[in-house]
BAFI-3210 file (N, C-alpha, C; in Angstrom, 3 decimals, decimal comma, padded with zeros to 6 digits):
// residues 210
n [1|2|3|4|5|6|7|8|9|10|11|12|13|14|15|16|17|18|19|20|21|22|23|24|25|26|27|28|29|30|31|32|33|34|35|36|37|38|39|40|41|42|43|44|45|46|47|48|49|50|51|52|53|54|55|56|57|58|59|60|61|62|63|64|65|66|67|68|69|70|71|72|73|74|75|76|77|78|79|80|81|82|83|84|85|86|87|88|89|90|91|92|93|94|95|96|97|98|99|100|101|102|103|104|105|106|107|108|109|110|111|112|113|114|115|116|117|118|119|120|121|122|123|124|125|126|127|128|129|130|131|132|133|134|135|136|137|138|139|140|141|142|143|144|145|146|147|148|149|150|151|152|153|154|155|156|157|158|159|160|161|162|163|164|165|166|167|168|169|170|171|172|173|174|175|176|177|178|179|180|181|182|183|184|185|186|187|188|189|190|191|192|193|194|195|196|197|198|199|200|201|202|203|204|205|206|207|208|209|210]
n.u [059,992|063,400|066,217|069,311|071,785|075,269|075,370|072,881|073,092|074,641|074,973|074,148|073,667|075,302|078,633|081,567|084,627|086,237|085,173|085,642|088,448|088,757|087,740|089,672|091,760|090,970|089,044|085,893|083,967|082,179|080,006|077,870|077,732|080,094|081,989|081,489|082,232|084,909|085,893|085,563|087,357|089,694|089,741|090,426|092,818|094,836|096,829|096,067|095,123|097,378|098,977|097,518|097,642|100,389|100,970|099,579|100,943|103,488|102,895|102,231|104,700|106,333|105,157|105,447|108,262|108,807|107,492|108,652|111,468|112,353|111,294|109,039|106,015|103,730|101,334|100,192|097,809|096,942|094,311|093,031|091,141|088,792|088,636|090,607|092,360|095,305|095,511|096,858|096,852|096,454|098,754|100,798|100,049|100,060|102,702|103,663|101,716|100,963|100,874|099,757|097,325|096,146|093,677|092,912|090,467|088,220|085,866|082,506|081,556|083,803|084,148|081,851|082,373|084,883|084,576|083,253|084,896|087,622|089,114|090,929|093,777|093,616|095,704|096,666|095,733|093,248|092,057|089,812|089,781|087,713|088,633|090,304|093,033|094,082|093,891|095,955|096,189|093,777|093,948|096,239|095,375|093,244|094,583|096,217|094,723|095,024|097,635|101,016|102,400|104,863|106,612|108,165|106,298|104,981|104,279|102,961|104,199|102,440|102,379|102,916|106,085|109,147|112,143|114,375|113,210|112,194|114,550|115,679|114,483|115,942|118,449|121,583|121,049|121,316|120,410|118,229|118,848|117,057|117,601|116,402|113,988|111,673|108,379|107,669|110,185|111,157|112,207|110,793|108,022|107,405|104,976|102,134|099,532|097,217|097,851|099,222|102,238|104,986|106,251|108,760|110,077|108,132|106,174|107,574|107,715|105,262|103,298|105,383|106,557|106,883]
n.v [090,641|089,820|088,514|089,670|089,586|088,600|086,433|085,298|084,031|081,808|078,433|075,780|073,178|071,974|070,908|072,955|074,099|075,973|075,859|073,201|073,157|074,862|073,244|071,179|072,638|072,982|074,871|076,617|077,418|075,772|073,201|070,278|068,953|069,752|068,654|065,968|065,652|066,362|064,299|062,132|062,729|062,624|059,934|058,856|060,134|060,175|061,911|064,516|066,305|066,775|067,981|070,327|071,623|071,861|073,677|075,950|076,322|077,021|079,458|080,976|081,008|082,275|084,837|085,698|085,828|087,801|090,053|090,310|090,100|090,938|093,412|094,043|095,621|095,454|093,467|091,334|089,142|086,731|084,759|083,945|082,315|080,921|082,650|081,433|080,110|081,952|083,854|085,967|088,759|088,615|087,324|089,074|091,586|091,007|091,103|093,466|095,981|098,045|097,012|096,571|094,928|093,265|091,245|088,949|087,492|085,636|084,494|084,451|083,369|083,385|086,126|086,904|085,865|086,987|089,787|089,966|088,813|089,456|091,555|094,471|095,531|098,496|100,225|099,417|098,273|096,546|095,005|093,783|092,442|091,821|090,015|088,532|086,252|086,238|088,774|090,961|093,731|094,784|093,826|095,161|097,796|097,851|097,119|099,286|101,141|100,626|099,766|100,961|100,944|101,706|101,027|098,189|095,171|092,224|089,113|086,216|083,018|080,605|078,908|075,883|074,698|073,302|072,658|073,628|075,474|077,335|078,209|079,595|082,088|083,537|084,139|085,652|086,708|086,591|083,793|083,220|081,177|078,122|078,009|076,882|074,731|072,036|073,047|072,208|072,046|074,582|076,580|075,210|075,006|073,836|072,581|071,605|073,174|072,102|071,789|069,573|067,727|068,233|066,192|066,533|064,987|063,113|064,781|065,638|063,333|063,014|062,245|061,101|058,495|055,009]
n.w [103,264|103,188|105,011|104,303|105,424|105,967|107,795|107,468|105,050|105,428|104,965|106,810|106,276|104,504|104,153|104,545|103,223|104,632|107,202|107,775|107,853|110,012|112,051|112,118|113,175|115,728|116,174|116,887|115,152|113,459|112,160|112,774|110,244|109,057|110,773|110,394|107,703|107,956|109,565|107,862|105,806|107,293|107,886|105,430|104,975|107,323|108,304|107,950|109,918|111,535|109,597|109,033|111,518|111,804|109,770|110,692|113,073|112,124|110,878|113,156|114,554|112,682|112,420|115,042|115,254|113,287|114,342|116,898|116,659|114,126|113,798|112,272|111,601|110,106|108,452|105,883|105,284|103,215|102,042|104,421|105,779|108,231|111,374|114,064|116,844|117,762|115,628|113,009|113,696|116,442|117,398|116,500|117,645|120,326|120,894|119,688|120,108|118,350|115,845|112,475|110,615|107,754|106,452|103,814|101,797|099,672|100,293|101,159|103,564|105,242|105,357|106,797|109,372|109,908|110,112|112,470|114,387|114,079|115,720|116,536|118,554|120,634|119,985|117,519|114,198|112,307|109,445|106,887|103,643|100,957|098,509|095,641|095,333|092,786|091,874|092,366|092,208|093,178|095,784|096,798|096,546|098,345|100,699|101,104|102,436|105,070|105,525|105,251|102,327|101,473|103,359|105,084|104,719|105,968|104,511|105,402|104,414|102,398|100,239|098,532|097,799|096,471|098,483|097,062|095,254|097,036|098,292|096,198|096,201|097,963|097,065|097,326|099,786|103,389|105,089|107,850|110,713|111,114|108,357|105,106|105,735|106,503|107,558|110,284|111,439|111,598|113,910|116,167|118,489|121,858|122,098|120,078|118,026|119,084|121,733|122,520|123,376|121,186|118,651|116,679|114,733|114,126|112,992|110,728|109,308|108,238|105,483|104,063|101,970|102,677]
ca.u [061,370|064,330|067,440|070,435|073,046|076,133|075,025|071,678|073,437|075,454|074,240|074,676|073,295|076,340|079,974|082,288|086,061|086,798|084,746|086,356|089,806|088,590|087,573|090,971|092,605|090,420|088,154|084,514|083,048|081,851|078,727|077,969|078,007|081,521|082,752|081,331|083,085|086,290|086,251|085,657|088,635|090,752|089,790|091,141|094,156|094,946|097,801|095,613|095,009|098,731|099,451|096,829|098,158|101,779|100,956|099,191|102,037|104,539|102,418|102,355|106,112|106,874|104,656|106,087|109,633|108,806|107,082|109,510|112,892|112,659|110,772|107,979|104,779|102,623|101,145|099,158|097,492|096,092|093,746|093,063|090,272|088,032|089,435|090,713|093,324|096,605|095,419|098,012|096,806|096,588|100,159|101,599|099,709|100,460|104,107|103,754|100,311|100,698|100,910|098,615|097,135|095,061|093,338|092,316|089,831|087,085|084,794|081,515|081,469|084,944|083,848|080,868|083,034|086,038|084,168|082,782|085,882|088,973|089,141|092,292|094,130|093,340|096,857|096,947|094,622|092,960|091,054|089,535|089,507|087,033|089,328|090,838|094,487|094,458|093,756|096,839|095,937|092,681|094,447|097,131|094,583|092,515|095,519|096,817|093,896|095,452|099,080|101,906|103,077|106,242|107,386|108,127|105,058|105,205|103,241|103,278|104,229|101,496|102,367|103,771|107,180|110,252|113,186|115,195|112,457|112,127|115,883|115,968|113,985|116,843|119,782|122,247|120,676|121,753|119,252|118,165|118,863|117,859|117,617|115,228|113,660|110,230|107,784|107,766|111,556|111,557|112,061|109,586|107,583|107,367|103,666|101,493|098,365|096,221|098,301|099,915|103,689|105,306|107,312|109,121|110,388|106,869|105,555|108,307|107,487|103,916|103,241|106,475|106,313|107,810]
ca.v [091,111|088,754|088,921|089,516|089,687|087,462|085,296|084,663|083,273|080,664|077,181|074,820|071,820|071,486|071,179|074,055|073,847|076,843|075,350|071,936|073,529|075,406|072,097|070,528|073,486|073,071|076,017|076,380|077,924|074,699|072,559|068,821|068,509|069,988|067,684|064,674|065,665|066,389|062,968|061,239|063,027|062,131|058,480|058,558|060,733|060,413|062,939|065,854|067,181|067,180|068,925|071,608|072,265|072,223|074,901|077,065|076,542|077,758|080,839|081,618|081,240|083,252|086,159|086,032|086,254|089,059|091,145|090,452|090,178|091,617|094,773|094,253|096,025|095,403|092,104|091,119|087,720|086,413|083,429|083,830|081,284|081,338|082,935|080,393|080,583|082,427|084,554|086,826|090,007|088,310|087,036|090,280|092,669|090,620|091,496|094,875|096,374|098,981|096,290|096,746|093,653|093,197|089,898|088,901|086,239|085,916|083,596|085,192|082,816|083,927|087,547|087,049|085,611|087,859|091,121|089,897|088,272|089,985|092,874|094,927|096,244|099,922|100,943|098,963|098,286|095,248|095,191|092,607|092,773|090,789|090,061|087,265|086,178|086,459|090,207|091,655|095,169|095,067|093,567|096,250|099,025|097,752|097,086|100,612|101,925|100,310|099,566|101,855|100,046|102,161|100,448|096,725|094,459|090,779|088,242|084,845|082,075|079,487|078,219|074,700|074,666|072,455|073,419|074,349|076,625|078,323|078,771|080,520|083,433|084,197|084,284|086,899|087,139|085,722|083,122|083,011|079,783|077,024|077,967|076,337|073,420|071,817|073,985|071,839|072,185|075,991|077,110|074,577|075,178|072,584|071,956|071,978|074,043|071,452|071,745|068,325|067,793|068,099|065,294|067,121|063,931|062,535|065,736|065,689|062,081|063,023|062,302|060,372|057,110|054,101]
ca.w [103,371|103,541|105,699|103,386|106,145|105,710|108,628|106,946|103,853|105,803|104,834|107,778|105,875|103,596|104,707|103,903|103,409|105,670|108,507|107,963|108,300|111,355|112,954|112,264|114,008|117,077|116,274|117,296|114,129|112,538|112,447|112,673|108,876|108,809|111,550|109,738|106,513|108,429|110,040|106,703|105,156|108,166|107,751|104,195|105,048|108,770|108,669|107,575|111,096|111,886|108,581|109,238|112,728|111,556|108,966|111,555|114,018|111,442|110,745|114,464|114,874|111,743|112,804|116,317|114,976|112,548|115,229|118,077|116,381|112,870|113,836|111,289|112,256|109,155|107,976|104,875|105,383|102,067|102,193|105,883|106,347|109,408|112,568|115,088|117,838|117,261|114,353|112,761|114,465|117,867|117,667|116,288|118,570|121,674|121,005|119,298|120,022|117,268|114,571|111,579|109,924|106,767|106,012|102,477|101,389|098,774|100,714|101,947|104,917|105,976|105,571|107,875|110,654|110,114|110,544|113,853|115,317|113,909|116,344|116,764|119,778|120,465|119,419|116,164|113,246|111,706|108,402|106,064|102,247|100,185|097,230|095,148|095,185|091,382|091,565|093,305|092,184|094,117|097,131|097,209|096,695|099,602|101,823|101,296|103,360|106,436|105,576|104,525|101,397|101,237|104,456|105,030|105,029|105,971|103,944|105,816|103,269|102,476|098,953|098,550|096,839|096,902|099,176|096,096|094,754|098,106|098,490|095,104|096,509|098,896|096,485|097,669|101,132|104,471|105,663|109,290|111,141|110,573|106,903|104,429|106,290|106,568|108,515|111,703|111,934|111,668|115,273|116,710|119,869|122,613|121,926|118,824|118,152|119,923|123,106|122,808|123,169|119,773|118,198|115,393|113,780|113,682|112,094|109,475|108,606|107,673|104,032|103,434|101,585|103,369]
c.u [062,260|065,563|068,622|071,770|073,906|075,763|073,826|071,987|074,315|074,590|074,870|074,310|074,337|077,693|080,673|083,771|086,659|086,403|085,402|087,765|089,772|088,469|088,896|091,898|092,074|089,505|086,724|083,506|082,808|080,578|078,861|078,300|079,480|082,380|082,658|082,222|084,552|086,753|086,384|086,959|089,780|090,856|090,588|092,591|094,417|095,886|097,289|095,530|096,389|099,269|098,822|097,405|099,626|101,862|100,590|100,282|103,172|104,143|102,604|103,806|106,730|106,437|105,306|107,514|109,659|108,467|108,083|110,959|113,244|112,105|109,711|106,677|103,571|102,552|099,985|098,931|096,478|095,627|093,627|092,248|089,534|088,953|089,423|091,597|094,599|096,499|096,569|097,991|096,969|098,048|100,992|101,323|099,973|101,897|104,273|102,339|099,978|100,707|099,612|098,519|095,952|094,892|092,650|091,716|088,656|085,894|083,789|081,383|082,593|084,695|082,898|081,515|084,127|085,617|083,686|083,899|087,276|089,035|090,568|092,497|093,842|094,467|097,093|095,738|094,489|091,835|090,910|089,183|088,836|087,609|089,922|092,347|094,939|094,309|094,623|096,627|094,848|093,141|095,308|096,367|093,818|093,430|096,102|095,975|094,381|096,960|099,815|102,758|104,460|107,176|107,285|106,777|105,350|104,009|103,603|103,197|103,283|101,463|103,351|104,806|108,261|111,270|114,060|114,509|112,397|113,475|116,229|115,494|114,980|118,267|120,363|121,926|121,191|120,518|119,356|118,255|117,440|117,860|116,324|115,011|112,146|109,646|107,857|109,156|112,011|111,207|110,843|109,312|107,554|106,054|103,072|100,259|097,311|096,627|099,020|101,418|104,035|106,468|107,674|109,389|109,120|106,176|106,238|108,153|106,131|103,995|104,363|106,032|107,312|108,947]
c.v [089,950|089,331|088,635|089,661|088,478|086,239|084,547|083,786|082,058|079,410|076,150|073,385|071,181|071,840|072,245|073,918|074,701|076,356|074,011|072,205|074,074|074,282|071,381|071,318|073,638|074,255|075,619|076,796|076,865|074,008|071,038|068,329|068,703|068,970|066,289|064,581|065,622|064,989|061,978|061,464|062,460|060,607|058,082|059,042|061,119|061,541|064,367|066,802|067,667|068,197|070,303|072,347|072,645|073,517|076,107|077,365|077,324|079,219|081,599|081,959|082,287|084,668|086,612|086,528|087,617|090,239|091,387|090,725|090,955|093,037|095,075|094,562|096,014|093,997|092,042|089,612|087,370|084,969|083,059|082,671|081,806|081,642|081,752|080,950|081,026|082,983|085,551|088,077|089,755|088,070|088,308|091,334|092,307|091,022|092,983|095,397|097,322|098,309|096,494|095,507|093,750|091,746|089,966|087,518|086,603|085,027|084,365|084,675|083,355|085,392|087,739|086,858|086,632|089,221|091,120|089,573|088,873|091,423|093,220|095,436|097,727|100,670|100,617|099,087|096,901|095,449|093,896|093,083|091,583|090,832|088,705|087,347|086,524|087,915|091,005|093,160|095,560|094,866|094,721|097,552|099,009|097,799|098,457|101,505|101,756|100,242|100,645|100,984|100,531|101,628|098,924|096,160|092,969|090,072|086,808|083,897|080,910|078,663|077,065|074,780|073,733|073,300|074,218|075,579|077,733|079,003|079,784|081,935|084,229|084,313|085,655|087,415|086,139|085,122|083,040|081,521|079,333|076,924|077,416|074,906|073,247|072,657|073,521|072,035|073,649|076,537|076,542|074,954|073,815|071,843|072,394|072,829|073,434|071,327|070,477|068,501|067,493|067,148|065,750|066,053|063,273|063,466|065,725|064,411|062,033|063,125|061,562|058,967|056,204|053,667]
c.w [103,821|104,201|104,785|104,092|105,842|106,511|108,073|105,747|104,169|105,776|105,763|107,432|104,966|104,190|103,883|104,225|104,512|107,058|108,815|108,489|109,723|112,390|113,182|113,173|115,425|117,278|116,616|116,229|113,053|113,032|112,308|111,273|108,522|109,537|110,945|108,500|106,901|108,839|108,882|105,952|105,977|108,127|106,510|104,239|106,501|109,165|108,475|108,765|111,518|110,884|108,774|110,437|112,577|110,753|109,822|112,578|113,393|111,264|112,051|114,776|113,953|112,105|114,104|116,102|114,298|113,452|116,347|117,729|115,118|112,813|112,796|112,023|111,340|108,553|106,990|104,778|104,298|102,158|103,655|106,430|107,575|110,581|113,529|116,191|117,140|115,845|114,231|113,626|115,956|118,238|117,576|117,347|120,023|121,942|120,755|119,084|118,879|115,895|113,788|110,689|108,973|106,340|104,647|102,248|100,477|099,087|101,569|103,376|105,793|106,310|106,743|109,241|110,942|110,659|111,987|114,834|115,215|114,414|116,748|118,184|119,562|119,763|117,949|115,257|112,640|110,695|107,618|104,664|101,584|098,769|096,909|094,989|093,774|090,951|092,536|093,331|093,162|095,557|097,622|097,401|098,012|100,807|102,123|102,193|104,798|106,575|104,802|103,604|100,989|102,320|104,382|105,475|104,944|105,373|104,336|104,590|103,437|101,184|098,982|097,427|097,363|097,655|098,219|095,537|095,794|098,291|097,406|095,359|097,355|098,369|096,824|099,051|102,156|105,150|107,181|109,586|111,470|109,058|106,328|104,905|106,228|107,699|109,967|112,285|112,027|113,043|115,986|118,159|120,547|122,435|120,603|119,102|119,068|121,371|123,488|122,622|121,719|119,548|116,790|114,352|113,249|112,696|110,738|108,674|107,935|106,151|103,328|103,058|102,295|102,455]
res [m|t|d|e|s|p|a|a|r|i|d|t|s|v|s|h|s|a|r|v|w|n|y|w|l|g|g|k|d|n|y|p|v|d|r|q|a|s|d|r|v|a|e|m|y|p|d|i|v|q|l|a|r|a|a|r|g|f|l|t|r|a|v|r|f|l|a|a|e|a|g|i|g|q|f|l|d|i|g|t|g|l|p|t|a|s|n|t|h|q|v|a|q|a|i|a|p|r|s|r|v|v|y|v|d|n|d|p|l|v|l|a|h|a|r|a|l|l|t|s|s|p|e|g|a|c|d|y|i|d|a|d|l|r|d|p|g|e|i|l|a|g|a|s|r|t|l|d|l|t|a|p|v|a|k|p|p|v|i|l|r|s|p|g|q|i|a|g|f|f|d|g|l|e|l|l|e|p|g|v|v|s|t|p|r|w|r|p|d|a|v|d|i|g|g|e|p|r|d|v|d|q|f|c|a|v|g|r|k|p]
***
């Protein structure tokens, strides 16, 4: 008899992109092979850690605003990756404990960790859907078990687009300050995900050509 549990299928001899990202964010769900791969990537592209943490910082601030100021109590997080610090449900439910959150990913490794670590507040709800971004019908069908799709649902933005492309989505609407800006400049915190003081100008210079 073999063990077919998700944990049994985790290969710790080969690096995995979700665990590599987890390491860049300061998470603990990674192995030496992942850290070695992470460090090699960082040698070739030194800004990758700052970019990863800037993206997670923006997610945190966006969810915080939606839960605290916009009155949104439902969140659909597609492409969640491995749980780390400041996950969507943790941020939302710390402000509004009744918040309901659905995570979506199609990675078996993410599934194994998510079901163990993504626990909800007693007042709210937290679910995980094993589905692909390219199948929105399956995602919506699964999300409807937890979310009321007739009410507002927040989907944190994670797709790279130009400022002009992003601004086009808001034609006819009043943009919140500071408008369409790079993620580090959108209501920045004093410190980054790693706990270090944040230099917004340095973050915004990441990836620029001299």
